[in-house]
C-alpha angles and dihedrals in degrees: 000000000000106000129188118198106205121206141156121227134185106229116256092016123109130175145122095322093057091049090049091054093048092048093048093051090049092048093053088050092049088053091057100262130122108243137172136172120241109203124187120187118238141182116226098203115115097243094058099030099114097043094088091043089059090046091056091054090060101044114107110228111193105189141104092248138012123202113193116194109183148013123324098003089081088070086077113120119227135136091234105044116156114185123219100176122203094172147327120226095298095188088070096042126038092359093056106138094008119134093247094052127084087208106092131173095267121118095257093052093046091050091050088049091051092050093048093050090051094049093043093050092053095047096043092048089062092070115106089218132006126216129169132200092242143007089252090062091046091051092051091050090052093044098049105027104023092235125132125224139169124238113244113187126209135197114254127248113281090025092140092052101046116094134152118268117253116290113266096026118117131229116248104202147009114250141208115181113181146114109283096238132126097253090053090055099212088168088074089065093050091050091046093054089048089053096050119114093206122069097233110150120243134214122203105191122189142059137241146120093310095060096111096039092052093047088052091050091051090052094045092051093048094243098130093115095043109037120059123199105193096168115212112017123201116239096254091053092045091054090054092047090056094046093051097046124111088203140351121225114211115164113152120159112266093331120205094225116322118224090196091066093055093043090055091049093050087054089051093246125136121235127228112205144151133261093248099051096111115204092020087071091060085072108023110074115184113255090358109068099357145330124287116205138181090251098250117135091241094053095045093045090049091050091053092047090052092055092045091050095045111045091172091059091047091050093048094050092044093051091049089053091049091053091048094059100031095099097053111117141163093231089068091048092052095045091048094050092047090048089056092058110076114194 
């Protein structure tokens, strides 16, 4: 089949969504199909939000199947459209009124929200079958648009390179690998390290708009000799950071999926998170594959101390996490999406 994976990307930004698209195109190719990504630039600010949606309605898509994965790519028109939704425009949905959203609770924002929900519902209802990357995303789609969908899970980037460190070797740091943006809440990791009783070093890997603020927090808290901020980390170094971690902290707000969680599990490392981290909680089960906290610095610091003090517990949780994600594969994703596209 000729397959087009449709996605929207803000120019000069790259993250999990872009990796997901690349991996899906590769997976279709590995399964014997001809696949390409169609990427249309978009602006996320409220005043220009629907421009790209209108553009997608006019783009000719000559293929046997189109698979849109995010807003507003799902406005694409095609007789065989199978949705695999990573996210809608969250700033206008569950982030309405949040500090990182330009959609407030004023009349203009609420009217723009109402219009977007109406347009989204119409476009998403056109899909022959609807899948989402997690149950959290499916629940949001049902809650806001009244449309059902099934969760279809994927392996994370670097899955084939992430393996547990040799038995008997100890971790040398606690790790948080994430974009340094408000919704990812990297400041929780800084505060957690500051609250730890033990002196285990920490690594906060990533870059984003909070670079300077986080560096200032590290200095203010006196963590300059314990908490490293390396910025962007190449893949080979990131793999080693996961393998050598005692624990990984990943605590975004109501995350769609959370590749970091699965990457930690593949490396046999437990995850410390919070009880409002959304899709992360579909994988992190308290006392089974990690530790779930209330998000306070004291609770998160105590959770990290516990894993540092008890290597056997850390190893047991990490191994349980590894078993939980071991069966994820792209062949299942491809066969499921193709099965959702009747001729």
